[in-house]
Residue frames relative to the residue before (quaternion, step in Angstrom):
aa qw qx qy qz dx dy dz
X 1.0000 0.0000 0.0000 0.0000 0.00 0.00 0.00
X 0.5860 0.5891 -0.3505 0.4322 3.58 1.15 -0.71
X 0.6306 0.5375 -0.3167 0.4616 3.53 0.94 -0.95
X 0.6960 0.4855 -0.2911 0.4417 3.56 0.83 -0.90
X 0.6167 0.5060 -0.3448 0.4947 3.57 1.10 -0.68
X 0.6695 0.4917 -0.3279 0.4500 3.63 0.82 -0.74
X 0.6186 0.5280 -0.3115 0.4914 3.56 1.08 -0.61
X 0.5926 0.5513 -0.3235 0.4901 3.58 1.08 -0.80
X 0.7098 0.4814 -0.2619 0.4425 3.48 0.70 -1.09
X 0.6621 0.5076 -0.3074 0.4576 3.57 0.99 -0.85
X 0.6343 0.5118 -0.3290 0.4769 3.60 1.09 -0.75
X 0.6356 0.5504 -0.3203 0.4364 3.52 1.04 -0.85
X 0.6223 0.5472 -0.3116 0.4650 3.49 1.04 -0.93
X 0.6973 0.4570 -0.2916 0.4690 3.64 0.99 -0.66
X 0.6936 0.4928 -0.2603 0.4565 3.56 0.96 -0.86
X 0.6555 0.5602 -0.3451 0.3708 3.63 0.70 -0.94
X 0.6785 0.4504 -0.3395 0.4706 3.71 0.67 -0.90
X 0.6642 0.5123 -0.3296 0.4332 3.62 0.80 -0.82
X 0.6630 0.4676 -0.3110 0.4951 3.63 0.98 -0.74
X 0.6065 0.5238 -0.3633 0.4751 3.69 0.95 -0.55
X 0.6470 0.5106 -0.3131 0.4718 3.54 0.97 -0.82
X 0.6455 0.5244 -0.3197 0.4541 3.57 0.96 -0.84
X 0.6713 0.4956 -0.2913 0.4678 3.56 0.94 -0.95
X 0.6528 0.5220 -0.3097 0.4533 3.61 0.93 -0.79
X 0.7314 0.3946 -0.2208 0.5105 3.55 0.92 -0.98
X 0.3073 -0.7799 0.4896 0.2401 3.65 1.23 -0.38
X 0.7128 0.3382 -0.2982 0.5372 3.52 1.01 0.72
X 0.1422 -0.7606 0.6276 0.0856 3.52 -1.30 0.61
X 0.3939 -0.7490 0.5005 0.1827 3.53 -1.13 0.72
X 0.4813 0.6471 -0.4739 0.3536 3.61 1.12 0.41
X 0.5256 -0.5827 0.5169 0.3420 3.55 -1.26 0.53
X 0.5085 -0.6782 0.4321 0.3079 3.56 -0.89 0.97
X 0.6070 0.5529 -0.3693 0.4354 3.62 1.01 -0.68
X 0.6441 0.4981 -0.3135 0.4886 3.61 0.99 -0.88
X 0.6449 0.5421 -0.3201 0.4333 3.58 0.94 -0.88
X 0.6751 0.4791 -0.3124 0.4659 3.59 0.89 -0.89
X 0.6229 0.5253 -0.3361 0.4724 3.63 0.95 -0.76
X 0.6807 0.5001 -0.2966 0.4456 3.60 0.89 -0.97
X 0.6795 0.4792 -0.3018 0.4664 3.59 0.88 -0.89
X 0.6684 0.4972 -0.3088 0.4591 3.57 0.90 -0.77
X 0.6330 0.5017 -0.3275 0.4903 3.57 1.05 -0.83
X 0.6739 0.5022 -0.3188 0.4383 3.57 0.83 -0.80
X 0.6423 0.5326 -0.2974 0.4641 3.52 1.09 -0.70
X 0.6161 0.5359 -0.3125 0.4854 3.52 1.16 -0.74
X 0.6617 0.5080 -0.2770 0.4767 3.50 1.10 -0.85
X 0.5632 0.5403 -0.3813 0.4955 3.59 1.22 -0.49
X 0.6548 0.5174 -0.3111 0.4547 3.62 0.78 -0.91
X 0.6698 0.5095 -0.2915 0.4548 3.50 0.88 -0.99
X 0.6838 0.4882 -0.3150 0.4414 3.59 0.96 -0.92
X 0.5817 0.5494 -0.3702 0.4720 3.55 1.19 -0.42
X 0.6578 0.5049 -0.3219 0.4569 3.55 0.94 -0.96
X 0.7567 0.3732 -0.2302 0.4849 3.68 0.90 -0.70
X 0.3400 -0.7902 0.4248 0.2820 3.49 1.41 -0.02
X 0.3542 0.6995 -0.5232 0.3338 3.50 0.86 1.04
X 0.2323 -0.8542 0.4503 0.1171 3.61 -0.03 1.34
X 0.5807 0.5438 -0.3890 0.4645 3.59 1.14 -0.47
X 0.6484 0.5199 -0.2842 0.4781 3.53 1.03 -0.95
X 0.6492 0.5215 -0.3087 0.4597 3.58 1.02 -0.79
X 0.6800 0.4859 -0.2912 0.4655 3.53 0.87 -0.85
X 0.6541 0.5154 -0.2962 0.4677 3.51 1.00 -0.93
X 0.7459 0.4049 -0.2749 0.4519 3.62 0.72 -0.77
X 0.5603 0.5622 -0.3661 0.4858 3.51 1.24 -0.44
X 0.6550 0.4888 -0.3021 0.4907 3.54 0.97 -0.84
X 0.6442 0.5117 -0.3122 0.4751 3.62 0.83 -0.92
X 0.6664 0.5215 -0.2936 0.4446 3.62 0.86 -0.92
X 0.6332 0.5103 -0.2896 0.5048 3.57 1.15 -0.81
X 0.6966 0.4904 -0.2802 0.4425 3.60 0.71 -1.00
X 0.6963 0.4271 -0.2629 0.5134 3.56 0.89 -0.96
X 0.5804 0.5401 -0.4003 0.4595 3.67 1.06 -0.41
X 0.6455 0.5139 -0.3307 0.4581 3.59 0.92 -0.80
X 0.6649 0.4898 -0.3063 0.4734 3.57 1.01 -0.88
X 0.6366 0.5330 -0.3267 0.4515 3.60 1.09 -0.67
X 0.6051 0.5540 -0.3383 0.4609 3.58 1.09 -0.90
X 0.7243 0.4369 -0.2645 0.4632 3.60 0.70 -1.03
X 0.5987 0.5573 -0.3490 0.4574 3.61 1.12 -0.55
X 0.6921 0.4477 -0.2579 0.5041 3.56 0.89 -1.02
X 0.6320 0.5398 -0.3446 0.4365 3.60 0.85 -0.83
X 0.6282 0.5602 -0.3285 0.4286 3.59 1.00 -0.79
X 0.6801 0.4992 -0.2786 0.4591 3.52 1.14 -0.76
X 0.6297 0.5651 -0.3338 0.4157 3.65 1.16 -0.42
């Protein structure tokens, strides 16, 4: 479990600065199709991690779904 928590922290360290940059600039450079697939895939992994009761996996995928959802929001918003 410690290895999973360390991995979770390392991924967070990578995602958080990028998401803050996207929010400040109010734009994201991801393709919206990729963003939708990524968010949906992450949400499905959240459901799966609840089913198997893996809390590290649950936290990780919830975090990834949130961060990629923010990126998707600003990517789609840019197109409008």
